[in-house]
C-alpha positions in Angstrom: -32.9 -9.0 14.7 -32.5 -7.2 11.4 -30.9 -8.0 8.0 -28.4 -5.6 6.6 -27.2 -5.4 3.0 -23.6 -4.3 2.1 -22.3 -3.2 -1.2 -18.6 -4.1 -1.2 -15.7 -2.9 -3.4 -12.4 -4.8 -3.3 -9.1 -5.3 -5.0 -9.0 -9.1 -5.2 -5.2 -9.3 -5.9 -4.3 -10.6 -2.4 -7.3 -12.8 -1.8 -8.2 -16.3 -2.7 -11.6 -15.2 -3.9 -14.7 -14.2 -2.0 -15.8 -17.5 -0.4 -14.5 -18.5 3.0 -11.8 -21.1 2.9 -9.7 -22.4 5.8 -6.1 -21.2 6.1 -6.2 -18.5 3.4 -7.3 -14.9 3.1 -10.7 -14.3 1.5 -13.0 -11.3 1.2 -15.8 -13.1 3.0 -13.5 -14.1 5.9 -12.2 -10.5 6.4 -15.8 -9.2 6.4 -16.9 -11.8 8.9 -14.0 -11.0 11.3 -14.4 -7.2 11.0 -18.2 -7.3 11.5 -18.0 -9.8 14.4 -15.5 -7.5 16.1 -17.5 -4.4 15.5 -20.9 -5.7 16.5 -19.8 -8.0 19.3 -21.6 -11.0 18.0 -20.7 -13.8 15.5 -21.5 -12.6 12.0 -21.5 -14.6 8.8 -22.2 -12.8 5.6 -23.9 -14.3 2.5 -22.6 -12.9 -0.8 -24.4 -12.5 -4.1 -21.4 -13.5 -6.2 -18.5 -15.8 -5.2 -15.8 -14.1 -7.2 -12.7 -16.2 -7.9 -9.2 -15.7 -6.6 -7.7 -12.4 -8.0 -11.1 -11.0 -9.3 -12.0 -7.5 -8.2 -15.3 -5.8 -7.5 -16.8 -2.3 -7.4 -20.1 -3.5 -5.8 -20.6 -7.1 -4.8 -23.5 -7.5 -2.5 -23.6 -9.3 0.9 -26.2 -9.6 3.7 -26.0 -10.6 7.3 -28.3 -10.7 10.3 -27.6 -8.8 13.5 -29.1 -7.7 16.8 -27.1 -4.5 16.9 -28.7 -1.2 17.7 -26.4 0.7 15.3 -28.5 2.1 12.4 -28.0 0.0 9.3 -26.9 2.9 7.2 -24.2 3.8 9.7 -22.6 0.4 9.8 -20.5 1.0 6.7 -18.8 4.0 8.3 -17.7 2.1 11.4 -16.9 -1.1 9.5 -14.5 0.7 7.0 -12.4 1.7 10.0 -11.7 -2.0 10.7 -11.1 -3.1 7.1 -7.9 -3.2 5.1 -7.4 -0.6 2.4 -8.2 -3.1 -0.4 -11.8 -3.7 0.9 -14.2 -0.8 1.2 -17.9 -1.0 2.0 -19.7 1.5 -0.3 -23.0 1.4 1.5 -25.1 -0.4 4.1 -28.9 -0.6 4.4 -31.6 -2.5 6.2 -33.5 -4.9 3.9 -36.4 -7.2 4.3 -35.8 -10.2 6.7 -36.3 -12.7 3.8 -34.2 -10.9 1.2 -31.5 -13.2 -0.2 -29.2 -11.7 -2.9 -28.8 -15.0 -4.8 -32.5 -15.9 -4.8 -34.1 -12.9 -6.5 -34.2 -11.4 -10.0 -31.2 -9.4 -10.7 -28.7 -8.2 -13.3 -25.0 -8.6 -12.8 -22.5 -6.7 -14.8 -18.8 -7.7 -15.2 -16.0 -5.9 -17.1 -12.9 -7.5 -18.5 -10.0 -5.0 -19.1 -7.2 -5.7 -21.6 -4.2 -3.4 -21.8 -3.4 -3.7 -25.5 -0.1 -2.1 -26.3 3.5 -3.0 -27.0 4.7 -2.9 -23.4 2.9 -3.3 -20.1 2.3 -0.4 -17.7 3.1 -1.0 -14.0 0.1 1.1 -12.9 -2.4 -1.1 -14.8 -0.9 -4.5 -13.8 -3.4 -5.3 -11.0 -6.7 -4.9 -12.8 -6.0 -5.4 -16.5 -4.6 -8.2 -18.6 -1.6 -7.1 -20.7 -1.9 -8.4 -24.3 0.7 -7.2 -26.8 -0.8 -8.4 -30.1 -3.0 -5.8 -31.7 -6.7 -6.4 -31.2 -9.3 -5.6 -33.8 -12.2 -4.2 -31.7 -14.6 -4.2 -34.6 -14.2 -8.0 -35.0 -14.7 -8.4 -31.2 -17.9 -6.3 -31.2 -19.3 -8.4 -34.1 -18.7 -11.6 -32.2 -20.0 -10.3 -28.9 -23.3 -9.5 -30.4 -24.0 -13.2 -31.0 -23.9 -13.8 -27.2 -26.8 -11.6 -26.4 -30.0 -13.5 -25.6 -30.8 -16.8 -23.9 -28.4 -19.6 -25.0 -26.8 -22.8 -23.7 -23.4 -21.5 -22.6 -21.8 -24.9 -22.0 -18.9 -24.0 -24.3 -18.2 -21.0 -21.9 -18.3 -23.0 -18.7 -15.4 -24.5 -16.8 -15.3 -28.2 -17.1 -15.7 -28.9 -13.3 -18.8 -26.7 -12.9 -21.6 -28.2 -10.9 -24.4 -26.0 -12.4 -27.7 -27.7 -12.8 -28.2 -26.0 -16.2 -25.8 -24.2 -18.5 -28.6 -22.1 -20.1 -28.1 -18.4 -19.2 -29.5 -15.1 -20.4 -27.1 -12.3 -21.5 -28.8 -8.9 -21.7 -25.8 -7.0 -23.2 -22.3 -7.7 -24.3 -20.2 -5.0 -25.8 -16.6 -4.1 -26.4 -15.2 -0.6 -26.1 -11.7 0.9 -26.7 -10.4 3.7 -24.5 -6.8 4.6 -25.5 -4.8 1.4 -24.9 -7.6 -0.3 -22.9 -10.0 -2.7 -24.5 -13.0 -3.3 -22.2 -15.5 -6.1 -22.5 -18.6 -5.5 -20.5 -21.2 -8.2 -20.0 -24.6 -8.0 -18.2 -26.7 -11.0 -17.5 -29.1 -12.6 -15.1 -26.4 -14.9 -13.9 -23.2 -16.5 -15.0 -21.6 -19.9 -15.1 -18.2 -20.7 -13.5 -15.5 -18.8 -15.4 -18.1 -17.8 -18.1 -17.0 -14.2 -18.4 -13.3 -15.0 -18.5 -13.9 -17.6 -21.2 -16.0 -15.1 -23.2 -13.0 -12.7 -22.8 -10.5 -15.3 -23.9 -12.6 -16.2 -27.0 -13.1 -12.5 -28.0 -9.3 -12.0 -27.6 -8.7 -14.8 -30.1 -11.2 -13.3 -32.5 -9.7 -9.8 -32.1 -6.3 -11.4 -32.8 -7.5 -13.1 -36.0 -7.2 -16.6 -34.6 -10.9 -17.1 -34.9 -13.6 -15.5 -37.0 -16.5 -13.5 -35.6 -18.9 -15.7 -37.6 -17.7 -18.7 -35.7 -19.4 -17.6 -32.5 -22.8 -19.3 -33.2 -21.1 -22.6 -33.9 -19.1 -22.2 -30.7 -22.4 -21.8 -28.8 -24.0 -24.7 -30.6 -21.1 -27.0 -29.9 -21.8 -27.0 -26.1 -18.3 -28.3 -25.3 -15.6 -26.3 -23.5 -13.0 -27.1 -26.2 -14.9 -25.1 -28.8 -14.3 -21.8 -27.1 -11.1 -19.9 -26.4 -8.9 -20.0 -23.3 -9.9 -18.7 -19.9 -8.5 -15.2 -19.6 -6.5 -14.5 -16.4 -8.5 -13.5 -13.3 -6.9 -10.2 -12.6 -8.5 -8.5 -15.6 -12.0 -9.1 -14.4 -14.0 -6.8 -12.2 -17.6 -7.2 -11.0 -19.1 -3.8 -11.7 -22.3 -4.3 -9.7 -25.7 -5.9 -9.2 -29.1 -4.4 -9.9 -32.2 -6.0 -8.3 -35.6 -6.1 -10.0 -37.2 -4.7 -6.8 -35.5 -2.4 -4.3 -34.8 -4.6 -1.3 -34.0 -1.7 1.1 -36.4 -0.7 3.9 -36.9 3.1 4.0 
């Protein structure tokens, strides 16, 4: 028996999120089915991040146990032949038998993309949120800086979250503009339910002039969901990847 880690990229448009759910298409469900067929044994993957319906990824991490004799680093090649075009495994590697992607120190990075122009572009519709009001990126950057550090992010957590604590550490939060695209990139040790999308919604309000950058500390201190801005739509969010404090791969 060996444990294999996958780094998985996907377009989440046509999936009801990562997590397995009966009767609907999910990324986890597609991976389980394809791996079970490939390896000839029942496979259930465990993901590092349970991305929501419509959210994309360039490198979510999943692990599974298998008795296969196929070398771990070759599984990705065979598996991609059985996956749809909107899910592609970027790498596969053997890891320690006790490695769990949700139970070790890591940094997760997400990016929220906003198409900020007068009219939408059809080619950007699947992975960016169209917003026609002009955004002041300097105001957004000023506000984003307040989020760096360890804070109680209760104001940036969906109301029905079951998290034991709403305290989280954000290592970096910055806003960049590339042509008509405004990108909010956030790196943290972990995130609350809808946290990045609520951060994006709040920064959009600030960039639009509906809130002031200097209000961000008060929003954090309020610790109530109503203090922050709206939850930005899921399709603008992409998980960029996960970095682990220690390399889990077996050479």
